[in-house]
C-alpha positions as CSV (number, residue, x, y, z in Angstrom):
1,M,-28.3,8.7,-12.1
2,A,-24.8,9.0,-10.8
3,E,-25.9,10.9,-7.8
4,A,-28.5,8.3,-6.9
5,A,-25.9,5.5,-7.3
6,A,-23.5,7.4,-5.1
7,F,-26.1,7.9,-2.3
8,G,-27.2,4.2,-2.7
9,A,-23.6,3.1,-1.9
10,L,-23.3,5.2,1.3
11,N,-24.6,4.6,4.8
12,P,-27.4,6.9,6.0
13,G,-26.1,10.3,7.0
14,V,-22.9,10.1,5.0
15,A,-22.4,13.1,2.7
16,R,-20.7,12.8,-0.6
17,R,-18.1,15.3,0.4
18,E,-17.1,13.0,3.3
19,V,-16.5,10.2,0.8
20,A,-14.5,12.5,-1.4
21,A,-12.5,13.7,1.7
22,W,-11.8,10.1,2.7
23,A,-10.7,9.2,-0.8
24,M,-8.4,12.2,-0.8
25,Y,-6.3,10.5,1.8
26,D,-5.6,7.8,-0.7
27,F,-4.7,10.6,-3.2
28,A,-2.4,12.2,-0.6
29,N,-0.4,9.2,0.5
30,S,0.0,7.6,-2.9
31,G,2.8,10.0,-3.7
32,Y,4.8,8.5,-0.9
33,T,4.6,4.9,-2.1
34,T,5.0,5.9,-5.8
35,V,8.0,8.3,-5.5
36,V,9.8,7.0,-2.4
37,L,9.2,3.3,-2.5
38,T,8.6,2.5,-6.1
39,A,10.1,4.9,-8.7
40,V,12.7,7.2,-7.4
41,F,14.3,6.9,-3.9
42,N,14.6,3.1,-3.9
43,A,16.8,3.1,-7.0
44,Y,18.6,6.2,-5.8
45,F,19.4,4.5,-2.5
46,V,20.9,1.5,-4.3
47,S,22.9,3.3,-7.0
48,V,23.9,6.6,-5.2
49,V,23.5,6.4,-1.4
50,A,24.9,2.9,-1.2
51,G,27.1,3.2,-4.3
52,N,25.9,0.0,-6.0
53,A,27.5,-2.1,-3.3
54,P,26.7,-5.9,-3.4
55,W,24.6,-5.5,-0.3
56,A,22.7,-2.4,-1.4
57,T,19.4,-4.1,-2.5
58,F,19.5,-6.2,0.7
59,A,20.0,-3.1,2.8
60,W,17.0,-1.4,1.2
61,T,14.8,-4.4,1.8
62,A,16.1,-4.8,5.3
63,A,15.2,-1.2,6.2
64,L,11.7,-1.7,4.9
65,S,11.5,-4.9,6.9
66,V,12.4,-3.2,10.1
67,S,9.7,-0.6,9.6
68,Y,7.1,-3.3,8.8
69,A,8.1,-5.3,11.9
70,M,7.4,-2.2,13.9
71,V,4.0,-1.9,12.3
72,M,3.2,-5.5,13.1
73,L,3.8,-4.9,16.8
74,A,2.1,-1.5,16.9
75,G,-0.7,-1.8,14.4
76,P,-3.2,-3.9,16.3
77,V,-2.6,-1.9,19.5
78,V,-3.1,1.4,17.8
79,G,-6.2,0.1,16.1
80,A,-7.8,-1.3,19.3
81,W,-6.9,2.0,21.1
82,A,-8.5,4.0,18.3
83,D,-11.7,2.0,18.4
84,A,-12.0,2.2,22.2
85,H,-11.4,6.0,22.2
86,A,-13.0,6.9,18.9
87,A,-9.6,8.4,17.9
88,K,-9.0,7.1,14.4
89,K,-8.9,10.7,13.0
90,K,-6.6,12.0,15.7
91,L,-4.1,9.2,15.2
92,L,-4.4,9.5,11.5
93,A,-3.3,13.2,11.8
94,V,-0.3,12.2,14.0
95,S,0.8,9.5,11.5
96,T,0.5,12.0,8.6
97,V,2.7,14.6,10.3
98,V,5.4,12.0,11.1
99,C,5.3,10.6,7.5
100,V,5.6,14.0,6.0
101,A,8.5,15.0,8.3
102,G,10.3,11.7,7.6
103,T,9.9,12.2,3.8
104,L,11.5,15.7,4.2
105,G,14.3,14.0,6.1
106,L,15.1,11.8,3.1
107,A,16.0,15.0,1.1
108,G,19.2,15.0,3.2
109,A,20.4,11.6,2.1
110,G,23.4,12.0,-0.2
111,P,26.1,9.6,-1.4
112,G,27.3,7.5,1.5
113,A,24.6,8.6,3.9
114,V,23.3,5.1,4.3
115,A,22.5,5.3,8.1
116,W,20.6,8.6,7.6
117,A,18.6,7.2,4.7
118,I,17.7,4.0,6.5
119,A,16.6,5.9,9.6
120,F,14.2,8.2,7.7
121,V,12.9,5.4,5.5
122,I,12.0,3.4,8.7
123,V,10.3,6.4,10.3
124,S,8.4,7.6,7.3
125,N,7.3,4.1,6.2
126,F,6.1,3.2,9.7
127,A,4.0,6.3,9.9
128,Y,2.7,5.8,6.4
129,S,1.6,2.2,7.2
130,I,-0.2,3.1,10.4
131,G,-2.0,5.9,8.6
132,E,-3.0,3.5,5.8
133,N,-4.6,1.1,8.3
134,L,-6.5,4.0,10.1
135,C,-7.8,5.4,6.9
136,A,-9.1,2.0,5.8
137,A,-10.9,1.6,9.1
138,F,-13.4,4.4,8.1
139,L,-14.6,2.4,5.1
140,P,-17.3,0.3,6.8
141,E,-18.6,3.6,8.5
142,I,-19.2,5.3,5.2
143,A,-20.2,2.6,2.7
144,R,-23.0,0.0,2.8
145,P,-21.9,-3.6,3.0
146,E,-23.0,-4.4,-0.5
147,A,-21.1,-1.4,-1.9
148,L,-17.8,-1.7,-0.1
149,G,-15.9,-2.8,-3.2
150,K,-17.2,0.1,-5.2
151,V,-16.4,2.7,-2.6
152,S,-13.0,1.1,-1.9
153,G,-12.3,1.3,-5.6
154,W,-13.2,5.0,-5.7
155,G,-10.5,5.6,-3.1
156,W,-7.8,3.4,-4.7
157,G,-8.6,4.8,-8.1
158,L,-8.3,8.4,-7.0
159,G,-5.2,7.4,-5.0
160,Y,-3.3,6.4,-8.1
161,F,-3.9,9.8,-9.7
162,G,-2.3,11.3,-6.6
163,G,0.7,9.1,-7.3
164,I,0.7,10.3,-10.9
165,L,0.6,14.0,-9.8
166,A,3.6,13.6,-7.4
167,L,5.5,11.5,-9.9
168,A,4.8,13.8,-12.9
169,I,6.1,16.9,-11.0
170,S,9.1,14.9,-9.8
171,L,9.8,13.8,-13.4
172,A,9.7,17.4,-14.5
173,W,12.1,18.4,-11.7
174,V,14.5,15.6,-12.6
175,M,14.5,16.3,-16.3
176,T,15.2,20.0,-15.8
177,A,18.1,19.4,-13.5
178,E,20.8,20.2,-16.0
179,S,19.2,23.5,-16.9
180,R,19.5,24.5,-13.3
181,G,23.1,23.4,-13.2
182,S,22.4,20.3,-11.2
183,T,22.5,16.6,-11.7
184,T,19.9,13.9,-11.8
185,G,21.1,12.5,-8.5
186,E,21.0,15.9,-6.8
187,A,17.5,16.4,-8.1
188,V,16.2,13.5,-6.0
189,A,16.3,15.6,-2.9
190,G,13.8,18.0,-4.5
191,T,11.5,15.1,-5.3
192,M,11.3,14.2,-1.6
193,V,10.2,17.8,-0.8
194,I,7.7,17.7,-3.6
195,T,6.2,14.5,-2.3
196,A,6.0,15.7,1.3
197,V,4.3,19.0,0.3
198,I,1.7,17.2,-1.9
199,F,1.0,14.7,0.9
200,A,0.4,17.5,3.5
201,L,-1.8,19.6,1.2
202,A,-3.9,16.8,-0.3
203,A,-4.6,15.3,3.1
204,L,-6.2,18.5,4.5
205,P,-9.8,17.7,3.1
206,T,-9.7,14.5,5.1
207,F,-9.2,16.3,8.4
208,L,-11.6,19.1,7.5
209,F,-14.7,17.0,6.3
210,L,-14.4,13.4,7.4
211,R,-16.4,12.7,10.5
212,E,-15.5,10.3,13.4
213,R,-18.7,8.5,13.9
214,A,-17.5,6.1,16.6
215,R,-18.1,6.8,20.3
216,P,-15.5,6.2,23.1
217,T,-16.1,2.9,25.0
218,A,-13.0,2.6,27.2
219,A,-13.3,3.3,30.9
220,H,-9.7,2.2,31.6
221,P,-7.7,3.0,28.5
222,P,-4.7,0.6,28.6
223,R,-6.8,-2.3,30.1
224,E,-9.6,-1.9,27.6
225,T,-7.2,-1.8,24.6
226,F,-5.5,-5.1,25.5
227,A,-8.8,-6.7,26.6
228,R,-10.1,-6.1,23.1
229,L,-7.1,-7.8,21.5
230,A,-7.4,-10.7,23.9
231,D,-11.1,-11.1,23.0
232,T,-10.2,-11.1,19.3
233,A,-7.6,-13.9,19.9
234,R,-10.1,-16.0,21.8
235,S,-12.8,-15.6,19.1
236,A,-10.5,-16.3,16.1
237,R,-12.4,-19.4,15.2
238,R,-15.6,-17.4,15.0
239,Y,-14.0,-15.3,12.3
240,R,-12.5,-18.2,10.4
241,D,-13.0,-16.8,6.9
242,L,-11.6,-13.4,7.8
243,F,-8.5,-14.9,9.3
244,L,-8.1,-17.1,6.2
245,V,-8.2,-13.8,4.2
246,F,-5.4,-12.5,6.5
247,A,-3.4,-15.6,5.7
248,S,-4.0,-15.2,2.0
249,G,-3.0,-11.5,2.3
250,V,0.3,-12.5,3.8
251,C,1.0,-14.5,0.7
252,Y,-0.2,-12.2,-2.2
253,Q,0.8,-9.0,-0.5
254,A,4.3,-10.4,-0.2
255,G,4.4,-10.4,-4.0
256,V,2.8,-7.0,-4.3
257,A,5.2,-5.5,-1.8
258,T,8.1,-6.9,-3.7
259,V,6.9,-5.3,-6.9
260,I,6.3,-1.9,-5.2
261,A,9.7,-1.9,-3.5
262,L,11.9,-3.3,-6.3
263,A,10.2,-2.4,-9.6
264,A,12.5,0.5,-10.3
265,I,15.6,-1.4,-9.2
266,Y,14.7,-4.3,-11.5
267,A,14.1,-1.9,-14.4
268,E,17.4,-0.2,-14.0
269,Q,19.6,-3.2,-13.0
270,V,18.1,-5.7,-15.5
271,M,16.4,-3.8,-18.3
272,G,18.9,-0.9,-18.3
273,F,16.3,1.8,-17.8
274,K,17.5,5.4,-16.8
275,T,15.9,7.3,-14.0
276,Q,13.7,9.2,-16.5
277,D,12.6,6.0,-18.2
278,T,11.7,4.4,-14.9
279,I,9.6,7.4,-13.8
280,M,7.8,7.5,-17.1
281,L,7.0,3.7,-16.8
282,V,5.6,4.1,-13.3
283,L,3.5,7.1,-14.5
284,V,1.8,4.9,-17.1
285,V,1.5,2.0,-14.7
286,N,-0.3,4.3,-12.2
287,V,-2.9,4.9,-14.9
288,T,-3.5,1.2,-15.5
289,A,-3.6,0.6,-11.7
290,A,-6.3,3.3,-11.4
291,I,-8.3,1.5,-14.2
292,G,-7.9,-1.8,-12.4
293,A,-9.0,-0.3,-9.0
294,L,-12.1,1.4,-10.4
295,G,-13.1,-1.4,-12.8
296,F,-12.8,-4.2,-10.3
297,G,-14.3,-2.1,-7.6
298,Y,-17.6,-2.3,-9.4
299,A,-17.0,-5.9,-10.6
300,Q,-16.3,-7.3,-7.2
301,D,-19.6,-6.2,-5.7
302,R,-21.3,-8.1,-8.6
303,I,-19.2,-11.3,-8.9
304,G,-18.1,-11.5,-5.3
305,K,-15.1,-10.0,-3.6
306,V,-13.3,-13.4,-3.1
307,R,-13.8,-14.4,-6.8
308,A,-12.5,-11.0,-7.9
309,L,-9.4,-11.4,-5.7
310,R,-8.7,-14.8,-7.2
311,I,-8.8,-13.4,-10.7
312,T,-6.4,-10.7,-9.9
313,I,-4.0,-13.1,-8.3
314,V,-4.0,-15.2,-11.4
315,G,-3.0,-12.0,-13.3
316,W,-0.1,-11.5,-10.8
317,I,1.2,-15.0,-11.6
318,A,1.1,-14.2,-15.3
319,M,3.0,-10.9,-14.6
320,T,5.9,-12.6,-12.9
321,V,6.3,-15.1,-15.8
322,V,6.3,-12.2,-18.4
323,A,8.8,-10.2,-16.4
324,F,11.1,-13.2,-16.1
325,Y,11.2,-13.7,-19.8
326,S,11.3,-10.0,-20.7
327,Q,14.3,-9.3,-23.0
328,T,13.2,-6.0,-24.5
329,P,11.9,-2.8,-23.0
330,A,8.6,-3.4,-24.8
331,M,8.0,-6.7,-23.2
332,F,8.9,-5.3,-19.8
333,W,6.3,-2.5,-20.4
334,V,3.7,-5.3,-20.9
335,A,4.6,-6.9,-17.6
336,A,4.6,-3.6,-15.8
337,N,1.2,-2.6,-17.0
338,L,-0.2,-6.1,-16.2
339,A,1.2,-5.5,-12.7
340,G,-0.6,-2.1,-12.6
341,L,-4.0,-3.6,-13.5
342,C,-3.5,-6.4,-10.9
343,M,-2.2,-4.0,-8.2
344,G,-5.2,-1.6,-8.4
345,S,-7.7,-4.4,-8.3
346,S,-6.1,-6.6,-5.7
347,Q,-5.4,-3.8,-3.2
348,S,-9.0,-2.5,-3.6
349,A,-10.5,-6.0,-3.3
350,G,-8.5,-6.9,-0.2
351,R,-9.5,-3.7,1.6
352,A,-13.2,-4.2,0.7
353,L,-13.1,-7.9,1.8
354,V,-11.7,-7.1,5.2
355,A,-14.3,-4.4,5.7
356,Y,-17.0,-6.8,4.6
357,L,-16.0,-9.5,7.1
358,S,-15.1,-7.2,10.1
359,P,-17.5,-6.9,13.0
360,A,-19.1,-3.5,13.6
361,G,-17.4,-1.1,15.9
362,R,-14.1,-2.9,15.7
363,S,-12.9,-1.9,12.2
364,A,-9.7,-0.1,13.3
365,E,-8.7,-3.2,15.3
366,F,-9.3,-5.6,12.5
367,F,-7.6,-3.4,10.0
368,G,-4.8,-3.3,12.4
369,L,-4.6,-7.1,12.2
370,W,-4.9,-6.8,8.4
371,G,-1.9,-4.4,8.7
372,V,0.0,-7.2,10.6
373,A,-0.7,-9.5,7.7
374,T,0.3,-7.0,5.0
375,R,3.4,-5.8,6.8
376,L,4.5,-9.4,7.5
377,A,4.1,-9.8,3.8
378,S,6.1,-6.7,3.2
379,I,9.0,-8.3,5.2
380,L,8.8,-11.7,3.6
381,G,8.5,-10.6,-0.1
382,P,11.2,-7.9,-0.5
383,L,13.6,-9.5,2.0
384,T,13.3,-12.8,0.1
385,Y,14.1,-11.0,-3.1
386,G,17.0,-9.2,-1.5
387,I,18.5,-12.4,-0.1
388,V,18.1,-14.2,-3.5
389,T,19.9,-11.3,-5.4
390,W,22.7,-11.2,-2.8
391,A,23.2,-15.0,-2.7
392,T,23.2,-15.3,-6.5
393,G,25.4,-12.3,-7.3
394,G,22.6,-10.1,-8.5
395,N,20.2,-12.5,-10.3
396,H,17.1,-10.3,-10.4
397,R,15.4,-12.6,-12.9
398,L,15.4,-15.6,-10.6
399,A,14.3,-13.4,-7.7
400,I,11.2,-12.1,-9.6
401,L,10.3,-15.6,-10.7
402,L,10.4,-16.9,-7.2
403,T,8.1,-14.0,-6.2
404,G,5.4,-15.8,-8.2
405,A,5.4,-18.6,-5.6
406,F,3.8,-16.2,-3.1
407,F,0.9,-15.6,-5.5
408,V,0.4,-19.3,-6.0
409,A,0.3,-19.9,-2.3
410,A,-2.3,-17.0,-1.9
411,L,-4.5,-18.6,-4.5
412,G,-4.4,-21.9,-2.6
413,V,-5.5,-20.3,0.7
414,L,-8.3,-18.4,-1.0
415,L,-9.9,-21.7,-2.1
416,F,-10.9,-22.3,1.5
417,V,-12.6,-18.8,2.0
418,D,-16.4,-18.8,2.0
419,E,-17.5,-15.2,1.6
420,A,-21.2,-15.8,2.4
421,R,-20.3,-17.8,5.5
422,G,-17.9,-15.1,6.7
423,R,-20.5,-12.4,6.4
424,R,-23.0,-14.5,8.4
425,Q,-20.5,-14.9,11.1
426,V,-20.2,-11.1,11.4
427,E,-23.9,-10.6,11.4
C-alpha cells in the first residue's frame, strides 16, 4: 500500500531512491540552520565573540541581512541560468562546497573575532540559501502536481531529523567539554566541524542518485538568462496568484526567519537558559517541526495548500503571544513547540505552493524569485528585531510581540490568493 502511494505521488520515470536522495539534501543542510543559525553559534556570537556588547544582537542580524541581500540579487539570476543550462545539480554542488567550507571557517571565531565570524556567516549563509532554492527547484520534476505537498513534507520532515542528528552530536560534544579539559565556549568550534562534516556526508546521495531531467535551452548564455528574467517581469500579471504568494511569503517568512535566527538568543537573554538547555529545547522542537511538516504535507493536498498555509500562520500568531507572556521555562517550552509545529508545516506548504503555481521548465527561476521573497523577509524580520532590542535597551519581549505583526500581514495577503485560478494560469 505504501509503495503504491509513493509511486502514485511521483512523476513517471522517477524512482523512489531519487526522491530519497532529493530529501536527503534537506536532511544534510538542516544541521546548518539548526546548529549555526538557531541553537548554538548565534547565541555564542552574542555572548562570547561580541562579548554581550549592546550592539551584539544587531550585529548578528546585520550579518545575516547582508548575506540575504546578496541572495536577493543573485538568486533569480542563478535560477534562470540553471534552467537555461540544465545546471541545477552542478550549481547545487558548488553551493554545498562553499557552505561546508564557510561552516568550517566559523570554527576559528573566538572571543573578539567579530569580523572573522561575520565574514564566514555571510559566506556560508549565502551558499546555504542558494542551495536551498536549487534543491527546491527539483520538486516539480519529481512529484505530481496533486502530490506536491506530500512530497515536500517528506523532505522537510526528514530534514528536521538531520537537524536533530547534528544538534544531538553537538550537545554531546558540549556537555563533555569539561571532561576533555575544555570549556563550553571552546567546544562551540567543535560543533561547527561536526555540522560541516554531517552536511558534506549526508548530501552525497543527492549528487549520486538525483537526476537532472531538464535540457539546456540557451544558445547565448548571458543573453538567454536575462531574457528569461525580463519575460518573467513582463508576465507578472499572468502569474498574479503566484506573486501574491511571494508577497505573503515576505511577511510570514520574516517572522519565521526571526524565530530561527533569534530563538536561542531569546531563550538565554530573557528566559535564562544555559547553552545545554537551549540545545535540548531545539532538539525537541525539531521533532515537533518534523511532525508538522509530515502531517501538514498530507493535509495540504487534501484541504488545499493555501488553506493549510493560513492555518499555520494563525498558529504562528498564537506562538508570538504565548512567548511574549512566558514567565516560566515551562510556558516558553509550550511557545517553542508551537513554533516547531508551525515552522514545519509553513515551510513545507510554502515550497509546495510555489511548485504548484510555477510554470513548467522554469522552476529554478521561480524558486529563485521565491528566494528573493524569503531572503527579503530574512532581512526585514531579524533586522527589525535587532533594531527594537537595540533601541529599547534589550527589550526582547517587545521585539517578539512585534514579530507577530508580520504574520498578521501575511494572513491578510493570503486572503486574495485563489489557488485554483493560479493553477489554471500555469496550465
